[in-house]
MARLO-676979 format. One line per field, with one value per residue (C-alpha): z, x, y; residue number from 1. Coordinates in nm, 2 decimals. Last residue first. Example, Ala and Ser with C-alpha at 12.3 -4.5 7.8 and 13.67 -1.06 7.14 Angstrom:
BEGIN
up c(0.71;0.78)
east c(1.37;1.23)
north c(-0.11;-0.45)
resi c(2;1)
This chain:
BEGIN
up c(-0.28;-0.16;-0.14;0.01;-0.14;0.11;0.10;-0.16;-0.08;-0.36;-0.38;-0.66;-0.72;-0.95;-0.91;-1.08;-0.92;-0.82;-0.52;-0.54;-0.23;-0.33;-0.11;-0.24;-0.09;-0.23;-0.37;-0.50;-0.70;-0.81;-1.07;-1.18;-1.14;-1.24;-0.92;-0.66;-0.37;-0.19;0.14;0.35;0.69;0.86;0.68;0.82;0.60;0.77;0.67;0.83;0.72;0.43;0.24;0.04;0.04;-0.08;0.03;-0.12;-0.03;-0.11;-0.47;-0.61;-0.88;-1.13;-1.28;-1.55;-1.66;-1.57;-1.56;-1.31;-1.20;-0.89;-0.67;-0.42;-0.06;0.20;0.55;0.61;0.92;0.86;0.50;0.33;-0.02;0.06;-0.19;-0.11;-0.28;-0.59;-0.90;-1.06;-1.42;-1.62;-1.48;-1.39;-1.20;-0.97;-1.01;-0.82;-0.58;-0.84;-0.92;-1.17;-1.19;-1.12;-0.98;-0.74;-0.65;-0.34;-0.22;-0.09;-0.23;-0.09;-0.31;-0.43;-0.61;-0.99;-0.99;-0.89;-0.95;-0.84;-0.95;-1.08;-1.27;-1.29;-1.45;-1.30;-1.37;-1.18;-0.91;-1.08;-0.86;-0.66;-0.98;-0.89;-1.13;-1.46;-1.42;-1.40;-1.41;-1.16;-1.14;-0.81;-0.65;-0.72;-0.35;-0.34;-0.11;0.04;0.28;0.32;0.60;0.49;0.72;0.62;0.86;0.78;0.73;0.45;0.43;0.13;-0.05;-0.31;-0.64;-0.93;-0.74;-0.78;-0.41;-0.45;-0.09;-0.20;0.00;0.28;0.34;0.63;0.55;0.78;0.80;1.14;1.01;0.68;0.67;0.39;0.41;0.19;0.26;-0.11;-0.13;-0.06;0.27;0.25;0.54;0.60;0.86;0.82;0.73;0.95;0.74;0.90;0.70;0.71;0.73;0.45;0.45;0.83;0.85;0.62;0.82;1.14;0.99;0.88;1.22;1.38;1.14;1.22;1.59;1.56;1.37;1.63;1.91;1.74;1.68;2.04;2.15;1.92;2.03;2.39;2.30;2.13;2.43;2.65;2.42;2.47;2.85;2.92;2.68;2.87)
east c(-0.01;-0.04;-0.41;-0.61;-0.84;-1.02;-0.93;-1.02;-1.09;-1.08;-1.20;-1.11;-1.24;-1.15;-1.35;-1.14;-0.82;-0.70;-0.81;-0.72;-0.74;-0.67;-0.60;-0.60;-0.49;-0.56;-0.34;-0.39;-0.17;-0.25;-0.01;0.36;0.38;0.73;0.83;0.61;0.80;0.61;0.79;0.66;0.64;0.52;0.37;0.15;0.03;-0.20;-0.34;-0.63;-0.69;-0.79;-0.48;-0.17;-0.24;0.09;0.21;0.22;0.37;0.37;0.25;0.26;0.00;0.00;-0.25;-0.15;-0.32;-0.03;0.29;0.41;0.75;0.69;1.00;1.00;1.08;1.06;0.94;0.76;0.63;0.50;0.41;0.63;0.68;0.92;1.14;0.98;0.79;0.70;0.57;0.26;0.15;-0.15;-0.44;-0.69;-1.02;-1.14;-1.12;-1.40;-1.20;-0.92;-0.97;-0.69;-0.40;-0.15;-0.28;-0.13;-0.30;-0.16;-0.04;-0.17;-0.16;-0.30;-0.23;-0.37;-0.11;-0.07;0.24;0.03;0.06;-0.16;-0.18;-0.54;-0.46;-0.09;0.24;0.58;0.75;1.05;1.09;1.33;1.54;1.22;1.05;0.68;0.46;0.33;-0.04;-0.04;-0.38;-0.49;-0.35;-0.19;-0.55;-0.61;-0.68;-0.93;-0.92;-1.28;-1.21;-0.95;-0.98;-0.77;-0.59;-0.45;-0.24;-0.14;0.14;0.22;0.51;0.41;0.68;0.65;0.79;0.69;0.70;1.07;1.15;1.42;1.36;1.01;0.73;0.60;0.29;0.25;-0.01;-0.23;-0.40;-0.45;-0.70;-0.78;-1.01;-1.05;-1.31;-1.37;-1.72;-1.81;-2.04;-1.74;-1.70;-1.54;-1.39;-1.24;-1.06;-1.06;-0.75;-0.53;-0.35;-0.03;0.11;0.47;0.57;0.67;0.39;0.38;0.75;0.70;0.40;0.60;0.88;0.66;0.48;0.83;0.89;0.55;0.61;0.96;0.80;0.53;0.78;1.00;0.70;0.60;0.95;0.96;0.64;0.76;1.08;0.88;0.66;0.95;1.11;0.79;0.78;1.09;0.98;0.67)
north c(1.25;0.89;0.91;0.62;0.36;0.14;-0.23;-0.49;-0.86;-1.12;-1.46;-1.71;-2.04;-2.34;-2.66;-2.92;-2.77;-2.43;-2.23;-1.86;-1.65;-1.29;-0.99;-0.62;-0.30;0.04;0.31;0.65;0.91;1.26;1.40;1.37;1.00;0.91;0.72;0.57;0.40;0.12;0.03;-0.26;-0.11;-0.42;-0.73;-1.01;-1.30;-1.55;-1.90;-2.08;-2.44;-2.67;-2.80;-2.69;-2.32;-2.17;-1.82;-1.47;-1.14;-0.76;-0.76;-0.41;-0.40;-0.13;0.13;0.38;0.70;0.92;0.72;0.46;0.34;0.13;0.12;-0.16;-0.23;-0.52;-0.59;-0.91;-1.08;-1.43;-1.55;-1.80;-1.65;-1.39;-1.20;-0.85;-0.59;-0.79;-0.63;-0.77;-0.84;-0.73;-0.52;-0.78;-0.72;-0.43;-0.06;0.11;0.34;0.36;0.73;0.79;1.04;0.76;0.43;0.18;-0.16;-0.29;-0.64;-0.97;-1.33;-1.65;-1.95;-2.28;-2.48;-2.46;-2.26;-1.95;-1.58;-1.30;-0.94;-0.99;-1.30;-1.36;-1.25;-1.21;-0.88;-0.78;-1.05;-1.27;-1.50;-1.59;-1.72;-1.71;-1.90;-1.76;-1.82;-2.21;-2.36;-2.63;-2.99;-2.91;-2.88;-3.24;-3.32;-3.04;-2.74;-2.74;-2.46;-2.20;-1.95;-1.67;-1.40;-1.07;-0.86;-0.50;-0.24;0.00;0.25;0.48;0.68;0.97;1.06;1.30;1.62;1.66;1.68;1.40;1.30;1.18;1.30;1.07;0.87;0.62;0.36;0.15;-0.19;-0.34;-0.60;-0.78;-1.08;-1.34;-1.63;-1.94;-2.08;-2.18;-1.87;-1.64;-1.46;-1.11;-0.91;-0.57;-0.36;0.02;0.21;0.44;0.70;0.85;1.15;1.24;1.59;1.82;2.06;2.05;2.16;2.45;2.56;2.53;2.73;3.00;3.00;3.06;3.34;3.50;3.47;3.63;3.92;3.95;3.94;4.21;4.43;4.40;4.49;4.78;4.92;4.89;5.07;5.34;5.38;5.41;5.67;5.87;5.87;6.07;6.35;6.38)
resi c(234;233;232;231;230;229;228;227;226;225;224;223;222;221;220;219;218;217;216;215;214;213;212;211;210;209;208;207;206;205;204;203;202;201;200;199;198;197;196;195;194;193;192;191;190;189;188;187;186;185;184;183;182;181;180;179;178;177;176;175;174;173;172;171;170;169;168;167;166;165;164;163;162;161;160;159;158;157;156;155;154;153;152;151;150;149;148;147;146;145;144;143;142;141;140;139;138;137;136;135;134;133;132;131;130;129;128;127;126;125;124;123;122;121;120;119;118;117;116;115;114;113;112;111;110;109;108;107;106;105;104;103;102;101;100;99;98;97;96;95;94;93;92;91;90;89;88;87;86;85;84;83;82;81;80;79;78;77;76;75;74;73;72;71;70;69;68;67;66;65;64;63;62;61;60;59;58;57;56;55;54;53;52;51;50;49;48;47;46;45;44;43;42;41;40;39;38;37;36;35;34;33;32;31;30;29;28;27;26;25;24;23;22;21;20;19;18;17;16;15;14;13;12;11;10;9;8;7;6;5;4;3;2;1)
């Protein structure tokens, strides 16, 4: 019997060691999961205005990451998507429309516009994201002051840029990804891939949602806006 007892102790020790190792491994996995990036697929969208202008949004997604500063007040979202506008009835006098601040490509820090858009009088397609700190922005629509540009591109195509959005509790800001002129009737597309929106200064819950605006200037001014599904950025 004395020969069997040490064997039982060894088996118990081995089982205890395996359990401890498993617990440590699970601890590392949990820590890794807590700091892992979160991929958020977002639904397609479409809106057709009474005047026939149409906006569609497809292949939208966001990849959410915690800030490397690990201070709880910063986080990063890499956003991608494709927006297309079918512009109709663009008037010949479109350049005579209102000017909402223009787009100064040498100063992308605070251009003003209607609902996060900006036009130099020419009809324009604009897309970006509304970012809110400690606010439910699911129902927010309309104008919230000026926009902040993600990248210095106004020609559409494939865009990848980055911007830091300082935002305090209770604030909402526009992060404008791209914009392009609409000189005549036709189909216009803006595609962006991994445009980086870095939120700084928000110590609480943060949300974002995409917006796309087709603004037709001229004698018969019209504005069509398509909003995306809100998503959490931590």
